[in-house]
C-alpha positions in Angstrom: -39.1 14.0 0.1 -36.9 11.4 -1.6 -35.8 8.7 0.7 -33.2 6.0 -0.1 -31.0 3.6 1.8 -27.9 2.2 0.0 -26.4 -1.1 1.2 -22.8 -1.5 0.1 -21.9 -5.2 -0.5 -18.8 -6.9 -1.9 -17.0 -3.5 -2.4 -13.8 -2.0 -1.2 -14.4 1.6 0.0 -11.2 3.4 0.5 -10.3 6.1 2.9 -10.0 8.4 -0.2 -13.6 7.7 -1.0 -14.7 8.6 2.5 -12.5 11.7 2.5 -13.8 13.0 -0.9 -17.5 12.5 0.1 -17.0 14.4 3.4 -15.0 17.1 1.7 -17.9 17.5 -0.8 -20.3 17.9 2.2 -18.1 20.6 3.7 -17.8 22.4 0.4 -21.6 22.4 0.0 -22.0 24.0 3.4 -19.5 26.7 2.7 -20.9 27.3 -0.8 -24.5 27.9 0.4 -23.4 29.9 3.5 -21.7 32.2 1.1 -24.6 32.3 -1.3 -27.0 33.0 1.6 -24.9 36.0 2.7 -24.8 37.3 -0.9 -28.5 37.0 -1.3 -29.1 38.7 2.1 -27.2 41.7 0.9 -29.1 41.7 -2.4 -32.5 41.4 -0.8 -32.0 43.9 2.0 -33.3 46.8 -0.2 -36.6 45.0 -1.0 -39.7 44.5 1.1 -40.4 40.9 2.1 -43.0 40.1 -0.6 -40.6 41.3 -3.3 -37.5 39.3 -2.2 -36.1 36.3 -4.1 -34.0 33.7 -2.2 -32.6 30.4 -3.2 -31.1 29.8 0.3 -32.7 32.0 2.9 -31.7 31.4 6.6 -29.4 28.6 5.5 -28.4 26.1 8.2 -25.9 23.4 7.3 -24.4 20.9 9.8 -21.7 18.2 9.6 -20.8 15.9 12.5 -19.1 12.6 13.0 -19.2 10.2 16.0 -16.0 8.0 16.1 -15.8 4.8 18.0 -12.2 3.6 18.7 -10.8 0.2 19.5 -10.0 1.3 23.1 -13.7 1.7 23.7 -13.5 5.5 23.7 -15.9 7.6 21.7 -15.4 11.1 20.2 -18.0 13.2 18.5 -17.0 16.2 16.5 -19.4 18.8 15.0 -17.2 20.5 12.4 -15.1 19.4 9.4 -11.8 20.7 10.8 -11.9 18.4 13.9 -13.1 15.5 11.8 -10.2 16.0 9.4 -7.7 16.0 12.3 -8.9 12.6 13.6 -9.4 11.2 10.1 -5.8 12.0 9.1 -4.1 10.9 12.3 -6.2 8.2 14.0 -7.9 6.3 11.2 -6.0 3.2 12.0 -7.6 3.0 15.4 -11.2 3.8 14.4 -13.6 0.9 14.7 -16.6 2.6 13.3 -17.8 6.1 12.5 -21.3 7.7 12.0 -21.4 10.8 9.8 -24.4 13.1 9.8 -24.9 15.9 7.2 -27.9 18.1 6.8 -28.9 21.3 5.1 -32.1 23.3 5.6 -33.2 26.7 4.2 -36.1 28.6 2.7 -36.7 29.2 -0.9 -38.6 32.4 -1.5 -40.0 33.9 -4.7 -41.9 37.0 -3.8 -44.7 36.2 -1.4 -44.3 32.4 -2.0 -41.8 30.5 0.1 -41.1 26.9 1.2 -38.9 25.2 3.7 -36.4 22.7 2.3 -34.6 19.9 4.3 -31.9 17.5 3.2 -30.3 14.8 5.3 -27.5 12.3 4.7 -26.2 9.7 7.2 -23.2 7.4 6.6 -22.9 4.4 9.0 -19.3 3.2 8.4 -17.9 0.0 9.9 -14.9 -2.1 8.9 -17.1 -4.6 7.1 -20.0 -2.5 5.7 -21.2 1.0 4.9 -24.9 1.9 5.0 -26.0 5.1 3.5 -29.3 6.8 4.3 -30.3 9.8 2.1 -33.4 12.0 2.5 -33.6 14.8 -0.1 -36.4 17.3 -0.5 -38.1 17.0 -3.9 -38.6 20.7 -3.9 -34.9 21.5 -4.6 -31.8 19.6 -5.9 -29.0 21.3 -4.1 -27.8 18.0 -2.6 -28.0 16.1 -5.9 -24.3 16.4 -6.6 -23.4 14.9 -3.2 -25.8 12.1 -3.8 -24.3 11.6 -7.3 -20.7 11.5 -6.0 -21.7 8.8 -3.4 -23.4 6.7 -6.1 -20.5 7.0 -8.4 -18.0 6.0 -5.8 -20.0 3.0 -4.7 -20.7 1.8 -8.2 -17.1 2.2 -9.4 -15.5 0.8 -6.2 -13.5 -2.4 -6.8 -14.9 -5.7 -5.7 -13.9 -7.2 -2.4 -14.0 -10.7 -3.8 -11.6 -9.9 -6.6 -9.1 -12.1 -8.5 -6.6 -11.7 -5.6 -9.0 -13.5 -3.4 -10.6 -15.9 -5.9 -7.2 -17.3 -6.9 -5.4 -16.9 -3.6 -4.4 -20.6 -3.3 -2.9 -20.5 -6.8 -1.2 -17.2 -6.3 0.3 -18.3 -3.0 1.4 -21.6 -4.5 2.9 -20.0 -7.5 4.9 -17.4 -5.5 6.1 -20.0 -3.0 7.1 -22.4 -5.7 9.0 -19.8 -7.7 11.0 -18.9 -4.6 11.6 -22.5 -3.7 12.8 -23.5 -7.1 16.1 -21.5 -6.8 17.4 -23.3 -3.7 16.0 -26.6 -5.1 18.1 -26.2 -8.3 21.2 -25.4 -6.3 20.7 -28.3 -3.9 20.0 -30.9 -6.5 22.8 -29.7 -8.7 25.3 -29.8 -5.8 24.2 -33.4 -5.1 25.6 -34.3 -8.5 29.0 -34.2 -6.9 28.0 -37.3 -4.9 28.9 -40.3 -7.0 25.9 -42.4 -6.2 23.5 -39.5 -6.8 25.2 -38.6 -10.1 24.8 -42.2 -11.3 21.1 -42.1 -10.4 20.6 -38.9 -12.4 22.2 -40.6 -15.4 19.6 -43.4 -15.4 16.7 -41.4 -16.8 15.9 -37.8 -17.8 13.1 -37.4 -15.2 14.9 -38.1 -12.0 16.7 -34.8 -11.7 13.6 -32.6 -12.6 11.4 -34.6 -10.3 13.8 -34.1 -7.5 14.0 -30.3 -8.2 10.3 -29.9 -8.5 9.6 -31.9 -5.3 12.1 -30.0 -3.2 11.0 -26.7 -4.8 7.4 -27.4 -3.8 8.3 -28.4 -0.3 10.6 -25.4 0.3 8.1 -23.0 -1.3 5.1 -24.3 0.8 7.1 -24.2 4.1 10.0 -21.8 4.2 9.0 -19.2 1.5 5.3 -18.9 2.0 5.5 -16.6 5.1 5.5 -13.1 3.5 2.6 -13.8 1.1 0.6 -15.5 3.9 1.1 -12.4 6.1 -0.1 -10.2 3.3 -3.2 -12.3 2.9 -4.0 -12.5 6.6 -6.1 -9.3 7.0 -8.0 -10.1 3.7 -9.1 -13.6 4.5 -12.8 -14.6 4.8 -14.3 -16.1 7.9 -14.1 -19.9 8.2 -17.2 -22.1 8.2 -17.5 -25.7 9.4 -17.5 -28.1 6.4 -17.7 -31.5 8.1 -15.5 -34.0 9.8 -12.7 -36.0 8.2 -12.7 -39.4 9.9 -9.5 -40.5 8.1 -7.5 -37.5 9.5 -9.6 -37.3 12.7 -10.2 -33.6 12.5 -12.9 -31.1 11.6 -12.8 -29.4 8.2 -13.3 -25.7 7.7 -13.5 -23.7 4.5 -13.9 -20.1 3.5 -17.4 -18.7 4.0 -17.7 -17.0 0.6 -21.4 -16.2 0.9 -20.7 -14.2 4.0 -17.6 -12.6 2.4 -19.5 -11.2 -0.6 -22.4 -10.0 1.4 -20.1 -7.6 3.3 -17.7 -5.0 2.2 -14.2 -3.9 3.1 -14.0 -0.4 4.4 -10.4 0.9 4.8 -10.6 2.1 8.4 -9.2 0.5 11.5 -7.6 -2.9 11.0 -8.4 -2.6 7.2 -6.6 0.6 6.7 -3.6 -1.1 4.8 -5.6 -3.7 3.0 -5.4 -2.0 -0.4 -1.6 -1.9 0.0 -1.6 -5.6 0.8 -3.5 -6.3 -2.4 -1.2 -4.2 -4.4 1.9 -5.9 -3.0 0.4 -9.4 -3.6 -0.2 -8.4 -7.2 3.3 -7.0 -7.6 4.8 -10.2 -6.1 2.8 -12.4 -8.4 3.8 -10.5 -11.5 7.5 -10.5 -10.4 7.7 -14.2 -9.7 5.6 -15.1 -12.8 8.4 -13.7 -14.9 10.9 -15.9 -13.0 9.1 -19.2 -13.5 9.8 -19.6 -17.3 13.5 -18.8 -16.7 13.6 -21.4 -13.9 12.0 -24.0 -16.1 14.5 -23.3 -18.9 17.4 -23.7 -16.4 15.8 -26.9 -15.1 15.6 -28.3 -18.7 19.2 -27.4 -19.4 20.5 -28.9 -16.2 18.3 -32.0 -16.6 20.1 -32.7 -19.9 23.4 -31.9 -18.3 22.8 -34.3 -15.4 22.1 -37.1 -17.9 25.4 -36.4 -19.6 27.4 -36.2 -16.4 25.7 -39.2 -14.9 26.5 -41.5 -17.9 29.9 -40.3 -18.9 31.6 -39.1 -15.7 
């Protein structure tokens, strides 16, 4: 008997991964139920000691115990009922425990042996543990095991660039959004005589004013959407000491805890991949705007010098 426990850490396991693994289990049950029936018909005309079976008396089972946020539990013992809950109530599932097994006899003439395979998936929002017990006498569950290993190995990392660079990404997006009203405000101030004269004193006053206002607006008024997208992805906070100057405790992201767990897209995590994708798209979009904004800033800075000195 081959026995292995797989601990999944720092991975994003999607609902598609879980669906495909469970679908594979169901396919295996149907495949060997059919094969068992075919071999039964084939062997009926032979006496016991002359029969050949690869899956005699096949017994396959699939069940899942769901635990929901409202403290209710539902256990299903067939794939159809599992699929109904998985497709319609995944957002309210807190954890789920999937059990899959196959047992059958292999017979070659007078020789026969009993084969058992077991697979258990313990799925939580923050981790997925996999326990596999496969008989070494037969490899009929090998492709299910291979699929699981492939999905785990190829799964994207939880602590990815989106999380590693979150402060820079949030700052860049907020600043790019804040620059547009900052340019408008500082340019309109040129119509005030005193401000116009100040702009004319030196090249740096206008761009400094724009950059300062752009940063303040970006970090206060325009940071809301990106912060909301990050909210379900954030690590736990850990105590990092006391700042006597500010009179407050300091907390920081607990990265060690973050990378030791995974992100399973069930329950409150069900939309996390969409959040990551939207963050990526926002960053790419506003990254394109920043060079244009700086070009406009440079042009207007020169213009403010001319206006301030000659008007």
